[in-house]
C-alpha positions in Angstrom: 106.2 116.2 102.1 106.7 119.8 102.1 105.8 120.8 98.5 107.2 124.2 97.2 104.7 127.0 96.9 101.8 124.4 99.0 100.8 122.9 95.3 100.9 119.2 94.5 102.6 119.0 91.0 100.2 118.9 87.9 102.8 115.7 87.4 100.5 113.7 89.3 98.1 113.5 86.2 100.0 111.3 84.2 99.8 108.3 86.9 96.4 107.6 85.4 96.6 103.9 86.7 96.7 105.1 90.0 94.3 103.6 92.7 95.1 105.2 96.0 96.3 108.7 97.0 96.4 109.7 100.2 97.4 113.9 101.1 97.1 113.3 104.6 98.7 115.9 106.9 100.8 116.9 103.3 99.7 120.8 104.3 99.0 121.7 100.2 96.8 124.7 99.4 96.1 124.0 95.5 95.5 120.7 94.0 96.1 120.8 89.8 93.2 120.3 87.6 95.3 117.1 86.4 94.3 114.9 88.8 91.1 114.6 86.3 93.0 112.3 84.4 93.0 109.8 87.7 89.5 108.2 86.6 90.9 104.9 88.2 91.4 106.2 91.5 89.5 104.0 94.5 90.7 105.9 97.6 91.6 109.5 98.1 92.1 111.4 101.2 92.3 115.2 101.0 92.5 115.7 105.0 96.1 117.8 104.3 96.3 119.0 107.9 95.6 122.6 109.5 95.6 124.0 106.0 92.2 126.8 106.3 90.6 126.1 103.0 91.9 123.9 100.1 91.5 124.8 96.6 90.1 121.7 94.8 89.5 122.3 91.0 85.8 120.5 89.8 87.3 117.4 89.4 86.0 114.9 91.6 82.9 113.9 89.6 85.3 112.8 86.8 86.5 110.2 89.3 83.5 107.4 88.6 85.4 104.3 90.5 86.2 106.6 93.8 84.7 104.8 96.9 86.4 106.4 99.6 86.9 110.1 100.0 88.1 112.0 103.0 87.8 115.5 102.8 89.5 118.7 103.7 87.9 121.5 105.7 85.9 123.2 103.2 84.7 121.5 99.7 81.8 121.3 97.2 81.1 117.6 96.7 78.6 117.5 93.8 77.2 114.6 92.5 79.2 111.4 93.9 77.0 108.8 93.6 79.2 105.8 93.8 81.0 106.4 96.9 80.9 104.1 99.5 82.8 105.6 102.2 82.7 110.0 103.3 84.6 111.2 106.0 84.9 114.7 107.6 82.0 115.5 105.6 81.2 119.0 107.2 77.9 120.6 107.7 79.6 123.9 108.4 81.3 124.0 104.3 79.4 121.4 102.5 75.5 120.9 101.9 73.3 118.1 103.4 71.7 118.0 99.6 74.7 116.7 98.4 74.3 113.5 100.9 70.6 112.9 99.4 72.1 110.8 96.4 74.8 109.2 97.7 72.6 105.9 98.5 75.7 103.3 98.1 77.5 105.1 101.0 78.2 102.4 104.0 80.3 104.4 106.2 80.2 108.3 107.1 81.5 110.9 109.5 80.0 114.2 109.8 80.7 117.1 111.9 78.2 119.2 112.8 77.4 123.1 113.0 75.2 125.4 114.3 74.3 125.9 110.1 72.5 122.3 110.4 70.1 120.8 113.0 70.6 117.3 113.8 66.8 117.2 113.0 67.3 118.3 109.5 70.8 116.1 109.1 68.5 113.1 110.2 66.0 113.4 107.0 68.8 114.0 104.7 70.2 110.8 105.5 67.0 108.6 105.8 68.0 107.2 102.0 71.5 106.1 103.0 69.9 102.5 103.5 73.5 100.5 103.3 75.1 102.9 106.0 77.0 100.4 108.7 79.1 103.1 109.9 78.2 107.0 111.2 79.9 109.3 113.2 78.5 112.4 114.4 81.0 115.1 116.1 80.5 118.5 117.3 82.8 120.6 119.5 80.3 123.2 120.1 78.9 123.6 123.4 75.8 125.2 121.7 74.4 122.3 119.7 72.5 119.7 121.6 70.8 116.9 120.7 66.8 116.5 121.2 66.6 112.8 121.6 62.6 112.7 121.4 61.6 115.1 118.1 65.4 114.8 116.4 67.2 111.5 116.9 65.8 109.2 114.1 68.9 106.7 112.8 66.9 103.1 111.8 69.2 102.1 109.5 68.6 98.7 109.5 72.0 97.5 108.4 74.1 100.2 111.0 76.5 98.2 113.0 78.7 101.0 114.5 78.1 104.2 115.9 79.8 106.9 117.2 78.2 110.0 119.0 80.4 113.4 119.8 77.5 115.5 120.7 75.9 116.9 123.8 72.6 115.6 124.9 71.5 115.3 128.4 70.4 111.7 128.2 70.7 108.5 125.9 67.8 108.1 123.4 65.0 105.2 124.0 66.6 102.0 122.9 63.7 101.8 119.8 65.4 104.9 118.6 68.5 103.1 117.9 69.7 100.9 114.6 68.2 97.6 115.3 71.1 95.6 114.8 73.6 98.2 116.4 76.9 96.2 117.2 79.7 98.9 118.4 78.9 102.3 119.7 81.0 105.0 121.0 79.9 108.4 123.0 82.3 111.0 123.5 82.1 114.6 124.9 77.8 113.9 125.2 77.6 115.1 129.0 74.9 113.0 130.0 73.1 113.8 133.3 71.4 110.3 133.3 72.7 107.1 133.3 73.0 105.7 130.1 73.5 101.9 131.3 69.7 100.9 131.1 69.2 101.9 127.8 72.5 100.3 126.2 71.8 97.1 128.3 68.5 96.3 126.2 70.5 97.0 122.8 70.5 93.1 122.5 73.2 93.4 119.9 76.3 95.1 121.5 79.3 93.7 121.3 81.2 96.8 122.4 80.6 100.0 124.5 82.9 103.1 124.9 82.3 105.9 127.4 84.7 108.7 127.1 86.0 112.0 127.8 83.2 112.9 129.8 80.4 111.2 128.0 78.4 110.9 131.6 78.7 113.5 134.1 76.3 111.7 136.5 77.8 110.1 139.6 76.2 106.7 139.8 76.0 104.0 137.1 74.2 100.4 137.2 74.6 97.8 134.5 71.3 95.5 135.6 71.1 91.7 135.7 70.2 90.3 132.3 71.5 93.2 130.5 74.4 93.3 127.5 73.6 89.7 126.4 76.4 89.6 123.9 78.9 92.6 125.4 82.7 91.7 124.5 84.4 94.5 125.5 83.7 97.6 127.4 85.7 100.9 127.9 85.3 103.6 130.3 87.5 106.4 130.8 87.9 109.8 132.1 84.2 109.9 133.4 85.2 112.5 135.9 82.2 112.8 138.1 81.8 109.2 138.4 81.7 108.0 141.8 79.8 104.5 142.0 79.6 102.0 139.4 77.1 98.4 140.4 77.1 95.3 138.3 75.0 93.1 139.0 75.3 89.4 138.9 74.2 88.0 135.6 74.9 91.6 133.9 
């Protein structure tokens, strides 16, 4: 919908029993203060599209039942301690300290920037013991993950991990969550074959390597690797010339 003056009507505040509100691609610049009346909201999607900045009044802290939040480009979060799902959290526009008390989070999507190192972010996530899904995204060519000193994602309950960040090689298997089932790698431009590490993650059920995740020429899947794998997608790995799959892999 194209809202008049790019403003969400203040009458939205009358819908006091509303549980679900999505403004996905709505391209609104202003949200009304009457949204503080939506105290029963469970789901709020503020990913309004290509708008550079969205004016959001300080109403989120009053939505005590809010469990799922998808962010616009720029927004201060404050103290949303009951949040369970947070998407498009940007370290460019939000403070990582906002995450410290969100200990109920089960899924989190983070956009990395030069302002926040991977190591700093990892330390801020350590208290999120209930995380089941975690996505990291960075389109910057200058942000590189130091897999030795920075990569520490030992979340006991984490089942799904997506990494779209630059790294020269994949971290060692002991640096991954112990019960990881799904991993997606994008734009990593790894120079070393990731398969010898990935095939040792015993609970993996699906693997995605897409969009120049790997820029080497040769990939090897060894006998006995990937004991539970059900799905594998390899696409747009333009440098790949040879893929060896040993019998029993």
